[in-house]
C-alpha positions as CSV (number, residue, x, y, z in Angstrom):
1,X,-6.8,-24.3,-29.0
2,X,-7.9,-21.7,-26.4
3,X,-4.7,-20.5,-24.8
4,X,-5.1,-17.3,-22.7
5,X,-2.4,-14.6,-22.4
6,X,-1.4,-14.5,-18.7
7,X,1.8,-12.6,-18.2
8,X,4.9,-10.8,-19.5
9,X,8.3,-11.1,-17.8
10,X,10.5,-8.1,-17.8
11,X,14.2,-8.3,-16.7
12,X,15.1,-5.6,-14.2
13,X,18.3,-4.5,-12.5
14,X,16.6,-3.2,-9.3
15,X,13.3,-4.7,-8.1
16,X,12.4,-1.9,-5.7
17,X,12.9,0.8,-8.3
18,X,10.9,-1.1,-10.8
19,X,8.0,-1.8,-8.4
20,X,7.9,1.9,-7.5
21,X,7.8,2.8,-11.2
22,X,4.9,0.4,-12.1
23,X,3.0,1.4,-9.0
24,X,3.3,5.1,-9.9
25,X,2.7,5.0,-13.6
26,X,0.5,2.0,-14.0
27,X,-1.3,1.6,-10.7
28,X,0.0,-2.0,-10.3
29,X,0.4,-3.7,-6.9
30,X,2.5,-6.6,-5.8
31,X,0.3,-9.8,-5.8
32,X,3.2,-12.3,-5.4
33,X,6.5,-11.5,-3.8
34,X,9.3,-14.0,-4.3
35,X,11.6,-12.1,-2.0
36,X,13.6,-12.7,0.1
37,X,15.7,-15.3,-1.6
38,X,13.8,-15.2,-4.9
39,X,14.2,-13.1,-7.9
40,X,10.7,-12.4,-9.1
41,X,7.8,-10.2,-8.1
42,X,4.3,-10.4,-9.8
43,X,2.4,-7.1,-10.3
44,X,-1.2,-6.7,-11.2
45,X,-4.1,-4.2,-10.8
46,X,-5.6,-4.2,-7.3
47,X,-6.7,-7.7,-6.2
48,X,-10.0,-8.9,-7.7
49,X,-12.5,-10.1,-5.1
50,X,-13.8,-12.8,-7.5
51,X,-10.6,-14.6,-8.2
52,X,-7.0,-14.4,-9.4
53,X,-5.7,-11.6,-11.6
54,X,-6.4,-11.9,-15.3
55,X,-2.9,-10.8,-16.2
56,X,0.4,-10.1,-14.4
57,X,3.6,-8.3,-15.1
58,X,6.5,-10.3,-13.7
59,X,9.6,-8.4,-12.7
60,X,12.7,-10.7,-12.8
61,X,15.8,-9.5,-11.1
62,X,18.8,-10.3,-13.3
63,X,21.5,-8.8,-15.4
64,X,19.6,-6.8,-18.0
65,X,21.1,-7.9,-21.3
66,X,17.8,-7.4,-23.1
67,X,14.4,-6.3,-21.7
68,X,11.8,-9.0,-22.5
69,X,12.3,-12.5,-21.2
70,X,9.2,-14.3,-22.4
71,X,5.5,-14.2,-23.3
72,X,3.2,-16.4,-21.2
73,X,0.0,-18.2,-22.2
74,X,-2.1,-20.5,-20.1
75,X,-3.6,-23.7,-21.6
76,X,-6.8,-25.4,-20.6
77,X,-5.2,-28.8,-19.9
78,X,-1.8,-30.3,-19.1
79,X,-2.1,-32.4,-22.2
80,X,-2.2,-29.2,-24.3
81,X,1.2,-28.2,-22.8
82,X,2.6,-31.6,-23.7
83,X,1.1,-31.3,-27.3
84,X,2.7,-27.9,-27.8
85,X,6.1,-29.2,-26.5
86,X,5.9,-32.1,-28.9
87,X,5.1,-29.8,-31.8
88,X,8.0,-27.5,-30.8
89,X,10.4,-30.5,-30.6
90,X,9.2,-31.6,-34.0
91,X,9.9,-28.2,-35.5
92,X,13.2,-27.8,-33.7
93,X,12.0,-24.8,-31.6
94,X,11.5,-26.4,-28.2
95,X,13.5,-24.3,-25.7
96,X,12.3,-26.0,-22.4
97,X,10.8,-29.4,-22.2
98,X,7.7,-29.7,-20.0
99,X,8.3,-29.6,-16.2
100,X,6.2,-29.1,-13.1
101,X,7.3,-25.9,-11.3
102,X,4.8,-26.5,-8.5
103,X,2.8,-23.9,-6.7
104,X,2.2,-20.6,-8.7
105,X,4.4,-21.8,-11.5
106,X,2.4,-24.8,-12.7
107,X,3.2,-27.1,-15.5
108,X,5.4,-25.4,-18.1
109,X,7.0,-25.7,-21.5
110,X,8.7,-23.1,-23.7
111,X,9.3,-22.7,-27.4
112,X,11.0,-20.0,-29.5
113,X,9.2,-17.8,-32.0
114,X,10.8,-17.1,-35.4
115,X,12.8,-14.2,-33.9
116,X,14.1,-16.3,-31.0
117,X,11.7,-14.9,-28.3
118,X,10.6,-17.3,-25.7
119,X,6.9,-18.2,-25.6
120,X,5.8,-20.1,-22.5
121,X,2.7,-22.3,-22.3
122,X,1.5,-23.3,-18.8
123,X,-1.2,-25.2,-17.0
124,X,-2.2,-24.5,-13.4
125,X,-1.0,-20.9,-12.8
126,X,-3.4,-18.9,-10.6
127,X,-3.9,-16.2,-13.3
128,X,-7.1,-15.9,-15.2
129,X,-5.7,-14.9,-18.6
130,X,-6.9,-12.6,-21.3
């Protein structure tokens, strides 16, 4: 399997304050803005002329009951997402059955690691991955 790490989602209480922080301290810029009406903003280093960002930090506006929402990995094929979902179901750790979120979200499934953290596997997100 050649899954690539694509993003980390951080729950935040104030998108503007968080955007300003990551711009100031990390030099990140907004590359996808789900506002108005949405609750997520994607941040990455300055846009790459040769394609999508390799990795993004996703700020998710919600009640901050804990900081990390999930780790995201991109698969090389939709069938790989299905295989991982089936394996997660077999082990009793499937958190989200596969679904097509469309657009920038792509085809997604989620499983839980041994400590209960969500780990997302996608196909079709416009992020290069590490």
